[in-house]
C-alpha positions in Angstrom: 203.4 -64.3 167.5 200.2 -66.2 167.0 202.1 -69.1 165.5 204.3 -69.2 168.4 201.0 -69.3 170.7 199.6 -72.1 169.3 202.8 -74.4 169.2 202.6 -73.7 172.9 199.2 -75.0 173.2 199.8 -77.8 171.1 203.0 -78.6 173.3 201.1 -78.3 176.3 197.9 -80.6 175.3 200.8 -83.4 174.3 202.5 -83.3 177.7 199.4 -83.9 179.4 198.0 -86.8 177.4 196.6 -88.8 180.4 194.3 -85.8 180.3 193.7 -85.2 176.5 193.8 -89.1 175.8 193.4 -91.0 178.9 192.7 -94.5 177.2 195.8 -94.2 174.9 198.5 -96.6 175.6 200.9 -94.1 177.2 198.3 -93.2 179.6 197.9 -96.7 180.4 201.8 -96.6 180.9 201.4 -93.9 183.7 198.5 -96.0 185.3 201.1 -99.1 185.6 203.5 -96.4 187.0 200.9 -95.4 189.5 200.5 -98.8 190.8 204.1 -99.8 190.7 204.9 -96.6 192.8 201.8 -97.4 195.2 203.1 -101.0 195.7 206.8 -100.0 195.9 206.5 -99.3 199.6 204.7 -101.9 202.3 205.7 -100.7 205.4 204.8 -96.8 204.8 202.5 -94.9 202.9 204.1 -92.9 200.3 202.9 -89.3 201.0 205.7 -87.0 199.4 207.3 -88.1 195.9 210.2 -86.4 194.0 210.3 -87.0 190.1 214.1 -85.9 189.0 216.0 -86.8 186.0 219.8 -86.9 185.1 220.0 -84.0 183.1 217.8 -81.5 180.9 214.9 -82.3 178.7 214.6 -85.7 179.6 210.6 -85.6 180.3 211.1 -85.1 184.1 208.4 -82.5 184.2 206.2 -84.2 181.6 206.3 -87.4 183.8 205.6 -85.3 187.0 202.6 -83.8 185.4 200.8 -86.9 184.2 201.7 -89.0 187.0 200.0 -86.5 189.3 197.1 -86.6 186.9 196.5 -90.2 187.2 196.9 -90.4 191.0 193.9 -87.7 190.7 191.8 -89.5 188.6 192.1 -92.4 191.2 190.9 -90.2 193.5 193.7 -89.0 195.7 193.5 -85.7 196.5 197.1 -84.5 194.6 199.3 -81.4 195.1 201.7 -81.0 192.5 204.7 -78.6 193.4 207.1 -77.1 190.8 210.3 -77.3 193.3 212.4 -76.6 189.9 213.0 -72.8 191.1 215.6 -72.5 188.0 213.9 -73.3 185.1 210.2 -73.8 186.3 207.7 -75.2 183.7 204.2 -76.1 185.4 202.5 -72.9 185.1 203.2 -73.0 181.6 201.9 -76.7 181.4 199.0 -76.0 183.1 198.3 -72.3 181.8 198.7 -70.6 185.6 199.8 -67.5 186.8 203.5 -67.9 188.3 202.9 -64.6 190.8 202.8 -66.7 194.1 204.4 -70.0 194.4 206.5 -72.3 196.5 209.2 -69.6 196.8 206.3 -67.3 198.2 205.6 -69.6 201.0 209.2 -71.2 202.1 210.2 -67.1 202.7 207.0 -66.7 204.9 205.3 -64.2 201.9 202.1 -65.8 201.7 200.6 -69.2 203.1 200.3 -72.9 200.9 196.4 -72.1 200.7 196.8 -68.5 199.4 199.5 -70.0 196.7 197.7 -72.7 195.6 195.7 -73.0 192.3 192.8 -75.7 191.4 193.4 -77.3 188.1 190.8 -78.6 185.7 191.5 -81.8 186.7 189.2 -83.3 189.9 191.1 -83.9 192.9 194.7 -82.4 191.7 195.8 -78.8 192.8 199.1 -76.9 191.7 201.8 -75.0 193.3 203.9 -73.7 191.0 207.8 -72.2 191.6 206.7 -68.2 191.9 209.7 -65.9 191.8 213.0 -67.1 191.0 215.1 -67.1 194.0 218.7 -66.4 194.5 219.2 -69.7 196.8 216.7 -72.4 195.6 219.1 -75.1 197.4 218.9 -73.2 200.6 215.2 -73.0 200.2 214.7 -76.6 199.9 216.9 -77.3 202.9 215.3 -74.6 205.2 213.3 -75.4 208.2 210.5 -73.6 206.4 210.8 -76.6 203.7 210.0 -78.9 206.6 207.3 -76.9 207.8 205.8 -76.7 204.2 205.9 -80.6 204.1 203.9 -81.1 207.2 201.3 -78.5 206.2 201.0 -80.1 202.6 201.1 -83.6 203.7 198.3 -82.8 206.4 195.9 -81.6 203.4 196.8 -84.0 200.4 197.1 -87.7 199.9 200.2 -87.1 197.8 202.5 -84.1 197.2 204.4 -84.6 194.2 207.6 -82.5 193.2 209.2 -81.7 189.9 212.8 -81.0 190.6 215.8 -79.9 188.8 218.2 -82.8 187.3 220.5 -84.6 189.6 223.7 -83.8 188.0 223.1 -80.3 187.2 222.3 -78.8 190.7 222.3 -80.1 194.2 218.1 -79.4 194.7 217.2 -82.7 193.9 219.7 -84.6 196.4 218.3 -82.2 199.2 214.7 -82.5 198.8 215.3 -86.1 198.2 216.2 -86.7 201.6 213.0 -85.4 202.9 210.7 -87.2 200.7 209.2 -90.8 201.2 210.1 -91.7 197.4 212.0 -90.4 194.4 211.8 -91.8 190.6 214.2 -90.8 188.2 213.2 -90.1 184.7 215.9 -91.1 181.9 215.3 -90.8 178.5 216.0 -93.7 175.6 218.7 -92.9 173.2 219.9 -89.9 174.8 221.0 -90.5 179.0 224.4 -92.0 178.8 224.3 -95.1 181.0 227.4 -93.6 183.1 225.3 -90.6 183.7 222.1 -92.6 185.1 224.4 -94.6 187.3 226.4 -91.2 188.7 222.6 -89.7 189.2 221.4 -93.1 191.4 224.5 -93.0 193.1 224.1 -89.2 194.1 220.7 -89.8 195.0 221.9 -92.7 197.7 224.3 -91.1 198.7 221.7 -88.3 200.0 219.8 -91.2 201.5 217.1 -90.9 198.6 214.6 -93.9 198.9 214.9 -94.6 194.8 211.8 -96.3 193.8 212.8 -96.7 190.0 213.6 -95.6 187.0 211.3 -94.5 184.0 212.8 -95.1 180.7 211.3 -92.3 178.4 210.7 -91.9 174.6 211.4 -95.6 174.2 209.9 -96.0 170.4 208.0 -98.6 169.5 206.4 -100.5 166.4 202.6 -99.4 167.2 203.4 -96.3 169.2 205.2 -93.1 169.1 206.9 -93.8 172.7 206.1 -95.4 176.1 206.8 -95.1 179.8 208.8 -97.9 181.6 208.9 -98.4 185.1 211.7 -100.3 186.5 213.0 -100.9 190.0 216.5 -100.7 191.2 
């Protein structure tokens, strides 16, 4: 049991490399991603950003967490929201409780302020998923979600959503239509090209503003992996 707990801690530290190793090459790639996102929309400031992937285990949650950290390190007031109501991970990554969260706010059981938790990163607040609901897609498409977006964007410079994989469920498509921008994460050597193309088509059919793609886990000679950001 102790060994399992130790491994969970090691994995958490690895995922939050922008906090633990801010000068590393990988952290620099996250800052590059931050810059590209910031300049991707000239006419409108991006206040709501959704991170998704084609399938599971491609690194979307890791990307969401580290991207939230680098935006907060820049001085922006950031809210990271776990909108993956089927397999939430943010409360594990940041060692939070998950008693209240997004589902609690959307179902009117509590307020945004009461459900939000402080992180140990300056300027970064966190909203875990909360209790797993029977109807995630309906909650994300509800009027309560629109009210939540209005409240969150009035209090934060950036609201960043970690969502389920696009090809697995419709949740991401529903939320993508409500966000100012969407980033798709794919895994080098794992994500099939036709599946990535299908995910892109689904997001575009949902009228998502697809800002670009992050190529995750690309091996390099002098580094374990990096993150690449490419436009459509």
